[in-house]
HTML snippet that shows the backbone in 3Dmol.js (N, CA, C, O; Angstrom):
<script src="https://3Dmol.org/build/3Dmol-min.js"></script>
<div id="view" style="width:600px;height:400px;position:relative"></div>
<script>
const pdb = `
ATOM      1  N   UNK A   1     -19.425  -6.443  -1.623  1.00  0.00           N
ATOM      2  CA  UNK A   1     -19.045  -5.486  -0.598  1.00  0.00           C
ATOM      3  C   UNK A   1     -19.013  -4.069  -1.179  1.00  0.00           C
ATOM      4  O   UNK A   1     -19.176  -3.095  -0.444  1.00  0.00           O
ATOM      5  N   UNK A   2     -18.810  -3.953  -2.457  1.00  0.00           N
ATOM      6  CA  UNK A   2     -18.731  -2.636  -3.093  1.00  0.00           C
ATOM      7  C   UNK A   2     -19.936  -1.732  -2.827  1.00  0.00           C
ATOM      8  O   UNK A   2     -19.747  -0.529  -2.645  1.00  0.00           O
ATOM      9  N   UNK A   3     -21.167  -2.253  -2.796  1.00  0.00           N
ATOM     10  CA  UNK A   3     -22.301  -1.352  -2.578  1.00  0.00           C
ATOM     11  C   UNK A   3     -22.239  -0.600  -1.247  1.00  0.00           C
ATOM     12  O   UNK A   3     -22.922   0.409  -1.072  1.00  0.00           O
ATOM     13  N   UNK A   4     -21.432  -1.084  -0.320  1.00  0.00           N
ATOM     14  CA  UNK A   4     -21.345  -0.458   0.992  1.00  0.00           C
ATOM     15  C   UNK A   4     -20.235   0.591   1.081  1.00  0.00           C
ATOM     16  O   UNK A   4     -20.104   1.267   2.101  1.00  0.00           O
ATOM     17  N   UNK A   5     -19.444   0.728   0.028  1.00  0.00           N
ATOM     18  CA  UNK A   5     -18.366   1.711   0.031  1.00  0.00           C
ATOM     19  C   UNK A   5     -18.936   3.122  -0.125  1.00  0.00           C
ATOM     20  O   UNK A   5     -19.911   3.340  -0.845  1.00  0.00           O
ATOM     21  N   UNK A   6     -18.305   4.073   0.567  1.00  0.00           N
ATOM     22  CA  UNK A   6     -18.639   5.474   0.322  1.00  0.00           C
ATOM     23  C   UNK A   6     -17.984   5.875  -0.997  1.00  0.00           C
ATOM     24  O   UNK A   6     -17.180   5.120  -1.544  1.00  0.00           O
ATOM     25  N   UNK A   7     -18.314   7.031  -1.502  1.00  0.00           N
ATOM     26  CA  UNK A   7     -17.717   7.496  -2.750  1.00  0.00           C
ATOM     27  C   UNK A   7     -16.197   7.602  -2.621  1.00  0.00           C
ATOM     28  O   UNK A   7     -15.472   7.213  -3.537  1.00  0.00           O
ATOM     29  N   UNK A   8     -15.714   8.119  -1.503  1.00  0.00           N
ATOM     30  CA  UNK A   8     -14.264   8.246  -1.282  1.00  0.00           C
ATOM     31  C   UNK A   8     -13.596   6.880  -1.239  1.00  0.00           C
ATOM     32  O   UNK A   8     -12.529   6.690  -1.821  1.00  0.00           O
ATOM     33  N   UNK A   9     -14.215   5.938  -0.558  1.00  0.00           N
ATOM     34  CA  UNK A   9     -13.656   4.589  -0.476  1.00  0.00           C
ATOM     35  C   UNK A   9     -13.626   3.936  -1.853  1.00  0.00           C
ATOM     36  O   UNK A   9     -12.670   3.233  -2.182  1.00  0.00           O
ATOM     37  N   UNK A  10     -14.649   4.157  -2.651  1.00  0.00           N
ATOM     38  CA  UNK A  10     -14.702   3.600  -4.000  1.00  0.00           C
ATOM     39  C   UNK A  10     -13.574   4.171  -4.861  1.00  0.00           C
ATOM     40  O   UNK A  10     -12.950   3.433  -5.623  1.00  0.00           O
ATOM     41  N   UNK A  11     -13.307   5.471  -4.751  1.00  0.00           N
ATOM     42  CA  UNK A  11     -12.224   6.098  -5.515  1.00  0.00           C
ATOM     43  C   UNK A  11     -10.869   5.531  -5.115  1.00  0.00           C
ATOM     44  O   UNK A  11     -10.030   5.267  -5.976  1.00  0.00           O
ATOM     45  N   UNK A  12     -10.650   5.343  -3.819  1.00  0.00           N
ATOM     46  CA  UNK A  12      -9.393   4.762  -3.345  1.00  0.00           C
ATOM     47  C   UNK A  12      -9.269   3.332  -3.845  1.00  0.00           C
ATOM     48  O   UNK A  12      -8.204   2.932  -4.316  1.00  0.00           O
ATOM     49  N   UNK A  13     -10.341   2.557  -3.749  1.00  0.00           N
ATOM     50  CA  UNK A  13     -10.341   1.163  -4.190  1.00  0.00           C
ATOM     51  C   UNK A  13      -9.998   1.071  -5.679  1.00  0.00           C
ATOM     52  O   UNK A  13      -9.199   0.225  -6.081  1.00  0.00           O
ATOM     53  N   UNK A  14     -10.594   1.929  -6.487  1.00  0.00           N
ATOM     54  CA  UNK A  14     -10.311   1.946  -7.925  1.00  0.00           C
ATOM     55  C   UNK A  14      -8.858   2.321  -8.206  1.00  0.00           C
ATOM     56  O   UNK A  14      -8.232   1.733  -9.088  1.00  0.00           O
ATOM     57  N   UNK A  15      -8.318   3.282  -7.478  1.00  0.00           N
ATOM     58  CA  UNK A  15      -6.917   3.685  -7.660  1.00  0.00           C
ATOM     59  C   UNK A  15      -5.973   2.541  -7.323  1.00  0.00           C
ATOM     60  O   UNK A  15      -5.008   2.291  -8.046  1.00  0.00           O
ATOM     61  N   UNK A  16      -6.247   1.858  -6.241  1.00  0.00           N
ATOM     62  CA  UNK A  16      -5.411   0.725  -5.833  1.00  0.00           C
ATOM     63  C   UNK A  16      -5.507  -0.396  -6.858  1.00  0.00           C
ATOM     64  O   UNK A  16      -4.498  -1.012  -7.201  1.00  0.00           O
ATOM     65  N   UNK A  17      -6.705  -0.663  -7.346  1.00  0.00           N
ATOM     66  CA  UNK A  17      -6.890  -1.711  -8.349  1.00  0.00           C
ATOM     67  C   UNK A  17      -6.109  -1.383  -9.620  1.00  0.00           C
ATOM     68  O   UNK A  17      -5.432  -2.250 -10.172  1.00  0.00           O
ATOM     69  N   UNK A  18      -6.200  -0.133 -10.085  1.00  0.00           N
ATOM     70  CA  UNK A  18      -5.460   0.265 -11.292  1.00  0.00           C
ATOM     71  C   UNK A  18      -3.956   0.145 -11.083  1.00  0.00           C
ATOM     72  O   UNK A  18      -3.244  -0.344 -11.960  1.00  0.00           O
ATOM     73  N   UNK A  19      -3.467   0.591  -9.921  1.00  0.00           N
ATOM     74  CA  UNK A  19      -2.040   0.493  -9.635  1.00  0.00           C
ATOM     75  C   UNK A  19      -1.594  -0.965  -9.639  1.00  0.00           C
ATOM     76  O   UNK A  19      -0.565  -1.301 -10.225  1.00  0.00           O
ATOM     77  N   UNK A  20      -2.359  -1.823  -8.990  1.00  0.00           N
ATOM     78  CA  UNK A  20      -1.957  -3.227  -8.924  1.00  0.00           C
ATOM     79  C   UNK A  20      -1.966  -3.869 -10.307  1.00  0.00           C
ATOM     80  O   UNK A  20      -1.094  -4.682 -10.613  1.00  0.00           O
ATOM     81  N   UNK A  21      -2.930  -3.519 -11.141  1.00  0.00           N
ATOM     82  CA  UNK A  21      -2.977  -4.073 -12.493  1.00  0.00           C
ATOM     83  C   UNK A  21      -1.869  -3.515 -13.380  1.00  0.00           C
ATOM     84  O   UNK A  21      -1.308  -4.241 -14.200  1.00  0.00           O
ATOM     85  N   UNK A  22      -1.552  -2.233 -13.223  1.00  0.00           N
ATOM     86  CA  UNK A  22      -0.564  -1.587 -14.093  1.00  0.00           C
ATOM     87  C   UNK A  22       0.876  -1.792 -13.639  1.00  0.00           C
ATOM     88  O   UNK A  22       1.764  -1.960 -14.474  1.00  0.00           O
ATOM     89  N   UNK A  23       1.121  -1.782 -12.332  1.00  0.00           N
ATOM     90  CA  UNK A  23       2.495  -1.808 -11.820  1.00  0.00           C
ATOM     91  C   UNK A  23       2.901  -3.148 -11.221  1.00  0.00           C
ATOM     92  O   UNK A  23       4.047  -3.567 -11.381  1.00  0.00           O
ATOM     93  N   UNK A  24       2.001  -3.817 -10.546  1.00  0.00           N
ATOM     94  CA  UNK A  24       2.365  -5.043  -9.833  1.00  0.00           C
ATOM     95  C   UNK A  24       2.172  -6.282 -10.702  1.00  0.00           C
ATOM     96  O   UNK A  24       3.052  -7.141 -10.765  1.00  0.00           O
ATOM     97  N   UNK A  25       1.043  -6.375 -11.362  1.00  0.00           N
ATOM     98  CA  UNK A  25       0.735  -7.565 -12.153  1.00  0.00           C
ATOM     99  C   UNK A  25       1.802  -7.894 -13.199  1.00  0.00           C
ATOM    100  O   UNK A  25       2.162  -9.064 -13.334  1.00  0.00           O
ATOM    101  N   UNK A  26       2.327  -6.910 -13.948  1.00  0.00           N
ATOM    102  CA  UNK A  26       3.359  -7.241 -14.931  1.00  0.00           C
ATOM    103  C   UNK A  26       4.633  -7.834 -14.308  1.00  0.00           C
ATOM    104  O   UNK A  26       5.359  -8.569 -14.977  1.00  0.00           O
ATOM    105  N   UNK A  27       4.904  -7.524 -13.050  1.00  0.00           N
ATOM    106  CA  UNK A  27       6.108  -8.019 -12.380  1.00  0.00           C
ATOM    107  C   UNK A  27       5.862  -9.300 -11.596  1.00  0.00           C
ATOM    108  O   UNK A  27       6.814  -9.922 -11.124  1.00  0.00           O
ATOM    109  N   UNK A  28       4.616  -9.703 -11.449  1.00  0.00           N
ATOM    110  CA  UNK A  28       4.260 -10.811 -10.561  1.00  0.00           C
ATOM    111  C   UNK A  28       4.950 -12.122 -10.938  1.00  0.00           C
ATOM    112  O   UNK A  28       5.429 -12.834 -10.055  1.00  0.00           O
ATOM    113  N   UNK A  29       5.007 -12.448 -12.200  1.00  0.00           N
ATOM    114  CA  UNK A  29       5.646 -13.697 -12.623  1.00  0.00           C
ATOM    115  C   UNK A  29       7.113 -13.734 -12.258  1.00  0.00           C
ATOM    116  O   UNK A  29       7.615 -14.755 -11.787  1.00  0.00           O
ATOM    117  N   UNK A  30       7.804 -12.629 -12.471  1.00  0.00           N
ATOM    118  CA  UNK A  30       9.224 -12.540 -12.140  1.00  0.00           C
ATOM    119  C   UNK A  30       9.438 -12.617 -10.630  1.00  0.00           C
ATOM    120  O   UNK A  30      10.367 -13.272 -10.158  1.00  0.00           O
ATOM    121  N   UNK A  31       8.579 -11.949  -9.886  1.00  0.00           N
ATOM    122  CA  UNK A  31       8.676 -11.978  -8.423  1.00  0.00           C
ATOM    123  C   UNK A  31       8.469 -13.405  -7.927  1.00  0.00           C
ATOM    124  O   UNK A  31       9.200 -13.864  -7.050  1.00  0.00           O
ATOM    125  N   UNK A  32       7.486 -14.109  -8.475  1.00  0.00           N
ATOM    126  CA  UNK A  32       7.213 -15.482  -8.055  1.00  0.00           C
ATOM    127  C   UNK A  32       8.360 -16.422  -8.400  1.00  0.00           C
ATOM    128  O   UNK A  32       8.731 -17.271  -7.590  1.00  0.00           O
ATOM    129  N   UNK A  33       8.923 -16.277  -9.593  1.00  0.00           N
ATOM    130  CA  UNK A  33       9.968 -17.210 -10.010  1.00  0.00           C
ATOM    131  C   UNK A  33      11.288 -16.984  -9.289  1.00  0.00           C
ATOM    132  O   UNK A  33      12.019 -17.939  -9.025  1.00  0.00           O
ATOM    133  N   UNK A  34      11.605 -15.725  -8.965  1.00  0.00           N
ATOM    134  CA  UNK A  34      12.875 -15.425  -8.298  1.00  0.00           C
ATOM    135  C   UNK A  34      12.733 -15.293  -6.790  1.00  0.00           C
ATOM    136  O   UNK A  34      13.731 -15.237  -6.071  1.00  0.00           O
ATOM    137  N   UNK A  35      11.479 -15.241  -6.302  1.00  0.00           N
ATOM    138  CA  UNK A  35      11.194 -15.062  -4.877  1.00  0.00           C
ATOM    139  C   UNK A  35      11.890 -13.816  -4.336  1.00  0.00           C
ATOM    140  O   UNK A  35      12.368 -13.795  -3.201  1.00  0.00           O
ATOM    141  N   UNK A  36      11.937 -12.773  -5.176  1.00  0.00           N
ATOM    142  CA  UNK A  36      12.616 -11.535  -4.807  1.00  0.00           C
ATOM    143  C   UNK A  36      11.918 -10.361  -5.483  1.00  0.00           C
ATOM    144  O   UNK A  36      11.566 -10.429  -6.660  1.00  0.00           O
ATOM    145  N   UNK A  37      11.723  -9.282  -4.723  1.00  0.00           N
ATOM    146  CA  UNK A  37      11.126  -8.087  -5.293  1.00  0.00           C
ATOM    147  C   UNK A  37      12.192  -7.284  -6.032  1.00  0.00           C
ATOM    148  O   UNK A  37      13.335  -7.206  -5.581  1.00  0.00           O
ATOM    149  N   UNK A  38      11.822  -6.685  -7.169  1.00  0.00           N
ATOM    150  CA  UNK A  38      12.788  -5.852  -7.891  1.00  0.00           C
ATOM    151  C   UNK A  38      13.140  -4.611  -7.077  1.00  0.00           C
ATOM    152  O   UNK A  38      12.310  -4.086  -6.335  1.00  0.00           O
ATOM    153  N   UNK A  39      14.352  -4.158  -7.220  1.00  0.00           N
ATOM    154  CA  UNK A  39      14.772  -2.936  -6.522  1.00  0.00           C
ATOM    155  C   UNK A  39      15.290  -1.940  -7.541  1.00  0.00           C
ATOM    156  O   UNK A  39      15.832  -2.306  -8.584  1.00  0.00           O
ATOM    157  N   UNK A  40      15.109  -0.679  -7.210  1.00  0.00           N
ATOM    158  CA  UNK A  40      15.642   0.364  -8.073  1.00  0.00           C
ATOM    159  C   UNK A  40      14.667   0.885  -8.967  1.00  0.00           C
ATOM    160  O   UNK A  40      14.970   1.776  -9.761  1.00  0.00           O
TER     161      UNK A  40
END
`;
const viewer = $3Dmol.createViewer("view");
viewer.addModel(pdb, "pdb");
viewer.setStyle({}, {cartoon: {color: "spectrum"}});
viewer.zoomTo();
viewer.render();
</script>
């Protein structure tokens, strides 16, 4: 699907991917085990 993205869409997609890998992925195991999102 990537070949159909505009340049702007590709930049947004890359930003979201980096955020999810940097901020969400490290917390995913804890979120899954406690069934609760961290707060604060």
